[in-house]
N, C-alpha and C positions, 0 to 999 in steps of 0.2 A: 397899459394897467399893468404896475409892476408888482411884483407876488413880494410877500414877506418873507418868504424862506423857498427854498427845493425840497421837491418832493418827486417821487415817482410816481408815476400811473402804471396798475397794473388789470389790464380789463380780461374778467375772466366770464365766460361763458355761465355759469352759474351764480353768477351774482345776480342779486335785485335791486340791488338799494347803493348808494354812494355813500362811503364809510370812510373814514383816514385811521389810518392804524400810525402807531409808534413803535418802532420794534426793540429790539435790545441795545441795540448799536445806538440809538438815536433819532433813525433815518427815519424821514415820514413818508409813508405810503398812502396812496387815495386807489382804492381799490372799487371797479364800477363795473355794470354791465357793458359790453363792448356797444353798444348799440349809442351810449350818451355821447355826444360831443364835447370837444376840448374847451370851446369858451362855457360850457355847464360845468363841467370841474373847475373851470379856475374862479368864477362864481361861486362854487361850493366852497373851495378853500377858502376863498377871501372871506367870506361870511362866518366861517369857522377858524380865522385865523387866531380871536383872542384863546379858544378853546387847546388849540395846539400847544400854543408860547404858556400858558396857565402850565398842562400839563407836560412840557417837555424841562420846564423848573423845578416844576415838584419831583419828578421822580430821578435817579441818580443811574448815571448811563457806563458806570464804572465797571471793570468785572467784578464781580462777587468769589474770585475763587481764590486763594490763598495759599500760595503753595507748600510755606512750612509748617502749619500746625492744625489748620482747619478747613473742609473743604464744606461747598453748600449744595447741595441738593435737591431739587423743587423747593427753592426759601430757603429749607430748614441747616441748621449749622451744626456741621458733625464733625469733631476731633478725632484725629490721625491718633494711632496707635500704633508701634511698632515694636 
């Protein structure tokens, strides 16, 4: 079975469920407990590939920092004063 996109698997002992995260750079990360086998992770990703594609297309992954006159801090835009 081929994967529709590349993703990174992070196994955390404190994780209780499988989840897919899309980080600020647009990378896909699957977070899961350490006892989940890889074939279950693969099935989970295949089942939720439509969600991933939809959310990757709706988000803008370009840097939100403009060095000229404005700065974004926690999503809010601030103008520089010199």
